[in-house]
PLY file of the C-alpha trace (Angstrom):
ply
format ascii 1.0
element vertex 449
property float x
property float y
property float z
element edge 448
property int vertex1
property int vertex2
end_header
37.58 26.44 13.32
35.68 25.59 10.15
35.11 21.96 9.24
36.06 20.26 5.98
33.97 21.66 3.16
32.29 19.60 0.47
34.41 19.60 -2.69
31.52 19.26 -5.16
31.30 15.50 -5.70
30.64 14.15 -2.21
27.82 14.48 0.27
26.22 17.90 0.60
25.66 18.95 4.21
22.18 20.29 4.90
20.56 22.56 7.47
16.77 22.26 7.66
14.68 25.23 8.83
10.98 24.96 9.74
11.59 21.24 9.59
8.14 20.02 10.60
8.33 16.25 10.88
11.26 16.12 8.45
9.77 16.14 4.95
12.81 17.67 3.29
15.05 15.23 5.12
12.89 12.30 4.06
13.09 13.39 0.43
16.79 14.25 0.31
17.96 11.10 2.07
16.61 9.03 -0.83
19.17 10.62 -3.20
22.36 8.66 -3.86
25.57 9.54 -5.67
26.82 7.36 -8.56
28.93 5.56 -5.94
25.72 4.87 -3.96
26.73 7.18 -1.14
24.30 9.59 0.47
24.12 12.72 -1.69
22.77 14.79 1.22
23.20 14.63 4.98
21.18 16.76 7.39
23.57 18.07 10.04
21.34 20.65 11.76
17.60 21.25 11.96
15.23 23.70 13.60
11.55 23.17 14.36
9.44 25.25 16.72
5.73 25.99 16.81
5.18 29.20 18.82
1.41 28.72 19.05
1.63 25.31 20.70
2.82 24.30 24.15
3.28 20.70 23.07
5.79 20.52 20.23
4.33 17.57 18.33
6.20 18.11 15.07
9.51 18.29 16.93
8.60 15.18 18.93
7.92 13.23 15.74
11.16 14.55 14.23
13.13 13.37 17.26
11.42 9.97 17.23
12.26 9.35 13.58
15.60 11.12 13.10
17.17 11.34 16.57
17.80 14.27 18.91
21.36 15.28 18.06
20.52 17.38 14.98
17.35 19.17 16.14
17.11 22.55 17.87
13.57 23.02 19.22
13.70 26.77 19.88
12.27 29.87 18.24
14.47 30.50 15.20
14.72 34.22 15.96
16.07 33.37 19.42
18.48 30.87 17.89
19.82 33.62 15.64
20.63 35.62 18.78
22.46 32.78 20.57
26.22 32.96 19.81
26.90 29.39 20.94
24.25 27.87 18.70
25.28 29.96 15.72
28.95 29.14 16.31
28.11 25.43 16.24
27.15 25.86 12.59
30.72 26.85 11.75
31.98 23.40 12.68
29.13 21.70 10.82
29.82 23.67 7.62
26.41 23.31 5.94
26.34 23.59 2.16
22.57 23.72 1.67
19.65 25.36 3.46
16.23 23.80 2.93
12.85 24.64 4.38
9.21 25.34 3.85
8.91 28.65 5.66
5.41 28.90 7.20
2.80 29.75 4.60
-0.45 30.46 6.46
-0.28 34.16 5.59
-0.44 33.25 1.88
-2.75 30.26 2.11
-5.99 29.77 0.18
-7.57 29.05 3.55
-8.23 32.80 3.72
-9.20 35.34 1.03
-6.26 37.06 -0.64
-7.59 40.41 0.57
-7.20 39.15 4.15
-3.75 37.65 3.68
-1.00 39.55 5.47
1.92 38.20 3.43
5.39 39.07 4.73
3.83 41.22 7.43
1.77 38.39 8.96
2.77 36.35 12.00
3.84 33.46 9.78
4.97 35.47 6.76
7.68 37.21 8.78
9.43 33.85 9.06
10.97 34.60 5.68
13.22 37.10 7.42
14.60 34.30 9.59
15.85 32.68 6.39
17.32 36.00 5.28
19.08 36.54 8.60
20.50 33.02 8.54
21.99 33.71 5.11
23.50 36.93 6.44
24.96 35.07 9.42
26.58 32.41 7.25
28.04 35.08 4.97
29.40 36.98 7.98
31.03 33.74 9.19
32.88 33.50 5.89
31.00 30.37 4.83
27.96 31.36 2.75
25.50 28.59 2.00
26.02 27.32 -1.53
22.47 26.32 -2.30
18.92 26.87 -1.07
15.82 24.79 -1.69
12.66 26.47 -0.39
8.96 25.63 -0.56
5.76 27.61 -0.06
2.23 27.87 -1.40
1.92 29.20 -4.94
-0.05 32.17 -3.67
3.22 33.72 -2.53
3.67 34.84 -6.16
0.57 37.08 -5.96
0.81 38.42 -2.40
-0.24 40.97 -1.15
-3.59 41.81 -2.71
-2.79 45.53 -2.69
0.31 45.01 -4.89
0.32 41.46 -6.31
3.83 40.04 -6.40
5.53 42.60 -4.18
6.23 40.09 -1.41
7.94 37.78 -3.87
9.88 40.73 -5.28
11.16 41.49 -1.78
12.28 37.90 -1.36
14.12 37.92 -4.69
15.79 41.24 -3.89
16.96 40.01 -0.48
18.37 36.83 -2.04
20.21 38.84 -4.68
21.65 41.06 -1.95
23.11 37.95 -0.34
24.66 36.89 -3.65
22.16 34.35 -4.95
20.57 33.62 -8.31
17.12 32.06 -7.99
14.84 29.89 -10.06
11.27 28.97 -9.17
8.43 26.75 -10.32
4.85 26.07 -9.28
4.50 22.29 -9.19
1.45 20.05 -8.80
2.62 16.73 -7.36
-0.10 14.81 -9.21
1.38 15.88 -12.56
4.39 13.69 -11.78
2.45 10.60 -10.76
2.01 11.20 -7.04
-1.32 10.42 -5.40
-2.12 13.96 -4.22
-3.01 17.16 -6.06
-0.75 19.50 -4.12
0.36 22.73 -5.81
3.42 24.27 -4.25
6.05 26.84 -5.16
9.62 25.53 -5.13
12.64 27.81 -5.23
16.24 26.77 -5.89
19.03 29.30 -5.36
22.78 29.15 -5.98
25.43 31.38 -4.43
27.73 33.46 -6.62
30.69 31.37 -5.45
29.33 28.30 -7.29
29.56 27.25 -10.96
25.78 26.81 -10.90
25.32 30.53 -10.25
27.48 31.38 -13.26
25.35 29.18 -15.50
22.11 30.61 -14.12
23.27 34.18 -14.70
24.33 33.34 -18.26
20.96 31.76 -19.04
19.17 34.75 -17.55
21.09 36.87 -20.03
19.97 34.61 -22.87
16.38 34.88 -21.67
16.54 38.64 -22.11
16.94 37.86 -25.82
13.84 35.64 -25.78
15.53 32.27 -25.17
14.21 29.87 -22.52
16.94 27.27 -21.92
17.04 27.55 -18.14
13.29 27.41 -17.66
12.72 24.48 -20.04
15.84 22.34 -20.16
19.01 23.57 -18.42
17.71 24.52 -14.98
17.67 22.40 -11.84
13.89 22.45 -11.66
13.40 21.77 -15.37
15.69 18.75 -15.16
13.97 17.52 -12.01
10.39 18.16 -13.13
10.00 18.55 -16.92
7.85 21.48 -18.03
6.77 23.41 -21.10
5.34 26.86 -21.74
1.58 27.05 -21.33
-0.33 27.44 -24.61
-0.39 31.12 -25.45
2.09 31.93 -22.70
4.85 34.46 -23.25
8.19 35.20 -21.65
8.26 38.39 -19.58
11.55 40.10 -18.76
11.97 43.01 -16.36
14.65 44.45 -14.10
14.69 43.90 -10.36
17.90 45.58 -9.21
19.65 45.02 -5.92
19.18 47.73 -3.30
17.41 48.54 -0.06
14.46 50.09 -1.90
14.56 47.97 -5.05
11.43 45.97 -4.23
9.47 49.21 -3.95
10.14 49.82 -7.65
8.33 46.62 -8.59
5.10 47.37 -10.48
2.53 44.57 -10.91
0.87 43.89 -14.23
-2.64 45.21 -14.80
-3.94 41.65 -14.61
-2.03 40.80 -11.42
1.41 39.64 -10.35
4.34 40.09 -12.70
5.66 36.67 -11.63
4.43 33.69 -13.63
4.54 30.04 -12.54
8.17 29.63 -13.58
11.13 31.95 -13.69
14.71 32.84 -12.92
16.17 35.92 -11.24
19.86 36.73 -11.60
22.08 39.78 -11.88
19.18 42.19 -11.43
16.91 40.66 -14.07
13.75 38.57 -13.84
12.75 36.23 -16.67
9.40 34.53 -16.12
6.86 32.53 -18.10
3.71 30.49 -17.41
4.94 26.90 -17.27
2.98 23.67 -17.05
4.11 20.11 -16.46
4.99 18.09 -19.52
2.47 15.38 -20.36
4.12 12.20 -19.11
3.09 8.63 -19.86
5.53 6.88 -17.53
6.10 8.02 -13.94
8.68 5.41 -12.93
11.36 8.07 -12.43
9.26 9.72 -9.73
7.19 7.01 -8.03
8.74 3.73 -9.15
5.57 2.85 -11.06
4.71 3.48 -14.69
1.09 4.40 -13.96
0.11 7.48 -11.96
-0.88 6.76 -8.39
-4.44 7.37 -7.22
-6.23 7.81 -3.92
-7.60 4.31 -4.44
-4.09 2.85 -4.47
-3.50 4.32 -1.03
-6.89 3.34 0.38
-6.63 -0.28 -0.79
-3.36 -0.72 1.13
-5.21 0.06 4.36
-7.48 -2.97 4.18
-9.59 -3.36 7.30
-7.27 -1.37 9.59
-9.75 1.46 10.15
-10.80 2.77 13.57
-14.58 2.83 14.14
-14.42 6.60 14.78
-13.43 7.17 11.14
-16.78 5.95 9.81
-19.50 8.52 9.20
-22.63 8.15 11.32
-25.87 7.89 9.35
-27.29 10.84 11.27
-24.40 13.04 10.11
-24.75 12.27 6.39
-27.20 15.12 5.61
-24.72 17.66 7.01
-21.86 16.17 5.01
-23.98 16.22 1.86
-24.97 19.83 2.45
-21.37 20.94 2.96
-20.17 19.13 -0.16
-23.00 20.42 -2.38
-22.93 23.46 -4.65
-24.29 26.62 -3.08
-24.88 30.30 -3.70
-25.57 32.38 -0.60
-26.51 36.06 -0.53
-24.21 38.04 1.76
-23.37 41.64 2.60
-19.77 42.76 3.09
-18.55 44.85 6.02
-18.77 47.87 3.70
-22.41 47.21 2.84
-21.78 45.64 -0.57
-24.24 42.86 -1.47
-22.82 39.79 -3.19
-23.33 36.05 -3.59
-20.90 33.60 -2.03
-20.70 30.62 -4.39
-19.09 27.19 -4.19
-19.18 24.38 -6.70
-20.15 20.83 -5.85
-17.50 18.45 -4.56
-17.43 14.72 -5.18
-19.02 12.85 -2.28
-17.50 10.42 -1.70
-14.13 11.27 -3.22
-13.12 9.46 -6.40
-10.73 6.57 -5.90
-9.58 6.53 -9.54
-7.94 9.98 -9.30
-5.35 11.66 -7.08
-6.49 12.94 -3.70
-7.27 16.60 -3.25
-4.79 18.70 -1.28
-4.46 17.50 2.31
-4.93 20.47 4.66
-4.42 20.84 8.40
-8.08 20.21 9.33
-8.08 16.81 7.59
-7.82 14.82 10.80
-10.85 16.41 12.47
-13.87 14.25 13.28
-16.59 16.77 12.41
-18.30 17.22 9.06
-16.26 19.44 6.75
-16.34 20.46 3.11
-12.59 19.94 2.70
-12.19 16.61 4.50
-11.78 13.58 2.25
-14.50 10.93 2.45
-14.09 7.54 0.76
-16.27 4.48 0.40
-14.90 1.59 2.41
-14.78 -1.94 1.01
-17.98 -2.83 2.90
-19.86 0.14 1.39
-19.74 2.45 4.41
-18.40 6.01 4.13
-15.35 7.01 6.14
-12.68 9.64 6.56
-9.07 8.92 5.69
-7.00 7.38 8.45
-3.74 9.08 9.52
-1.67 6.40 7.81
-3.27 7.24 4.46
-2.49 10.92 4.92
1.13 9.99 5.61
1.39 7.92 2.43
-0.14 10.73 0.37
2.88 12.85 1.36
5.43 10.08 0.83
5.98 9.01 4.43
5.80 5.46 5.74
2.58 4.36 7.41
2.75 5.16 11.10
5.45 7.80 10.66
3.68 10.28 12.97
2.34 7.64 15.38
4.14 8.45 18.63
3.00 8.17 22.23
0.16 10.51 23.18
-0.55 11.98 19.77
-4.15 12.12 18.50
-5.40 11.30 14.99
-6.42 14.96 14.59
-2.92 16.16 15.39
-1.40 13.61 13.02
-3.68 14.97 10.30
-2.62 18.51 11.18
1.05 17.58 10.78
0.39 16.06 7.36
-1.54 19.14 6.29
1.62 21.13 6.96
3.90 18.66 5.19
5.01 18.37 1.57
5.16 15.58 -1.01
8.60 14.21 -0.26
9.05 12.60 -3.68
9.24 16.05 -5.27
12.11 16.90 -2.92
13.89 13.72 -4.00
13.60 14.71 -7.66
14.84 18.25 -6.99
17.65 17.02 -4.77
18.85 14.60 -7.43
18.93 17.34 -10.06
20.68 19.78 -7.70
23.41 17.31 -6.79
24.04 16.60 -10.47
24.09 20.32 -11.34
26.58 21.47 -8.70
29.72 20.94 -10.81
0 1
1 2
2 3
3 4
4 5
5 6
6 7
7 8
8 9
9 10
10 11
11 12
12 13
13 14
14 15
15 16
16 17
17 18
18 19
19 20
20 21
21 22
22 23
23 24
24 25
25 26
26 27
27 28
28 29
29 30
30 31
31 32
32 33
33 34
34 35
35 36
36 37
37 38
38 39
39 40
40 41
41 42
42 43
43 44
44 45
45 46
46 47
47 48
48 49
49 50
50 51
51 52
52 53
53 54
54 55
55 56
56 57
57 58
58 59
59 60
60 61
61 62
62 63
63 64
64 65
65 66
66 67
67 68
68 69
69 70
70 71
71 72
72 73
73 74
74 75
75 76
76 77
77 78
78 79
79 80
80 81
81 82
82 83
83 84
84 85
85 86
86 87
87 88
88 89
89 90
90 91
91 92
92 93
93 94
94 95
95 96
96 97
97 98
98 99
99 100
100 101
101 102
102 103
103 104
104 105
105 106
106 107
107 108
108 109
109 110
110 111
111 112
112 113
113 114
114 115
115 116
116 117
117 118
118 119
119 120
120 121
121 122
122 123
123 124
124 125
125 126
126 127
127 128
128 129
129 130
130 131
131 132
132 133
133 134
134 135
135 136
136 137
137 138
138 139
139 140
140 141
141 142
142 143
143 144
144 145
145 146
146 147
147 148
148 149
149 150
150 151
151 152
152 153
153 154
154 155
155 156
156 157
157 158
158 159
159 160
160 161
161 162
162 163
163 164
164 165
165 166
166 167
167 168
168 169
169 170
170 171
171 172
172 173
173 174
174 175
175 176
176 177
177 178
178 179
179 180
180 181
181 182
182 183
183 184
184 185
185 186
186 187
187 188
188 189
189 190
190 191
191 192
192 193
193 194
194 195
195 196
196 197
197 198
198 199
199 200
200 201
201 202
202 203
203 204
204 205
205 206
206 207
207 208
208 209
209 210
210 211
211 212
212 213
213 214
214 215
215 216
216 217
217 218
218 219
219 220
220 221
221 222
222 223
223 224
224 225
225 226
226 227
227 228
228 229
229 230
230 231
231 232
232 233
233 234
234 235
235 236
236 237
237 238
238 239
239 240
240 241
241 242
242 243
243 244
244 245
245 246
246 247
247 248
248 249
249 250
250 251
251 252
252 253
253 254
254 255
255 256
256 257
257 258
258 259
259 260
260 261
261 262
262 263
263 264
264 265
265 266
266 267
267 268
268 269
269 270
270 271
271 272
272 273
273 274
274 275
275 276
276 277
277 278
278 279
279 280
280 281
281 282
282 283
283 284
284 285
285 286
286 287
287 288
288 289
289 290
290 291
291 292
292 293
293 294
294 295
295 296
296 297
297 298
298 299
299 300
300 301
301 302
302 303
303 304
304 305
305 306
306 307
307 308
308 309
309 310
310 311
311 312
312 313
313 314
314 315
315 316
316 317
317 318
318 319
319 320
320 321
321 322
322 323
323 324
324 325
325 326
326 327
327 328
328 329
329 330
330 331
331 332
332 333
333 334
334 335
335 336
336 337
337 338
338 339
339 340
340 341
341 342
342 343
343 344
344 345
345 346
346 347
347 348
348 349
349 350
350 351
351 352
352 353
353 354
354 355
355 356
356 357
357 358
358 359
359 360
360 361
361 362
362 363
363 364
364 365
365 366
366 367
367 368
368 369
369 370
370 371
371 372
372 373
373 374
374 375
375 376
376 377
377 378
378 379
379 380
380 381
381 382
382 383
383 384
384 385
385 386
386 387
387 388
388 389
389 390
390 391
391 392
392 393
393 394
394 395
395 396
396 397
397 398
398 399
399 400
400 401
401 402
402 403
403 404
404 405
405 406
406 407
407 408
408 409
409 410
410 411
411 412
412 413
413 414
414 415
415 416
416 417
417 418
418 419
419 420
420 421
421 422
422 423
423 424
424 425
425 426
426 427
427 428
428 429
429 430
430 431
431 432
432 433
433 434
434 435
435 436
436 437
437 438
438 439
439 440
440 441
441 442
442 443
443 444
444 445
445 446
446 447
447 448
């Protein structure tokens, strides 16, 4: 028996896939209705790390959110378990959210080595697709989707830039969804971390939001940009404008089993720009950038943009001795952070120079942090690890609590029994900036009617 469905003005019920430590939940639970009720409620979540015996992300999730909502099993096995899938019928979720694993698109490896949708992590997209199919088959399709990934998804794979994203859009259209997307840098909206991520918002054809998206996609075919710049969920959440010199591109992407194979990339790369909408077999896309803002109160609660220094100063003297850099290790740190050009020969015998620019050492405290990645918590010297100057003049790595704050979590959020600082850093490298989710969630709730 199906539960009572949301009628459009109350709390939206959420299922969270690839939940990690609960970043989407953290962001959405900050959203309130005009009556100060919760706008979103997570009723079911899945988190499982197949490469790890100890499920640290799931353990943190349980510690912070409770055990009743979390299924700590492989999502593909969950999809095959009738009892677990039937339990969703009673929960009646309205929204699916998740940051499906992105390592196969990450800048941590060259694009030519990225496996995209065919990689071990990239295939997780098909778990999302199968969940949508299952909810449709149950007669209760999910109304809305909010998904997150690295921006490189737009240009994967290297052999046909954008084809992976085309496949995702085609599969969503087949399930009855219109989709909008945006590449967002959290620092552009006042957050203390430069973290570029791709956000996607989709609406099912049974919703009024879908009708409006499809209509605006039709207008875009005539050269109008209302959905991308003013009317869309993402444009209302995170104001944007067209990049100087940027142009709207419109092309067909029909629904069908072989439709994605008809996608042809542009000569200069992917046909998908940093913002766009896909509805009724058409793609409208343009290079968008964040609007220049002078007041960030709407996003962070403060008028001025946050910096790494704001986060570091809150730490005070609460720094473990192991976080400080040993004098003997400084030359290695300096070498890794410095500019370099190294002669190399490829596997095919091609000679080339591998070049890297210099990085600030230590990191600037008057600017946002660089992107936190999964190796951030490691103790060894690393080019990508943040190093800051402590109040007493010594150099140190960031403590786990600072990494948590950079993503919008409370200090100590991942501090559970038995967990190491390195693992806490790893979890934050896989997380998202939760304040962006809050902004998107607020705009989605307002746009549903």
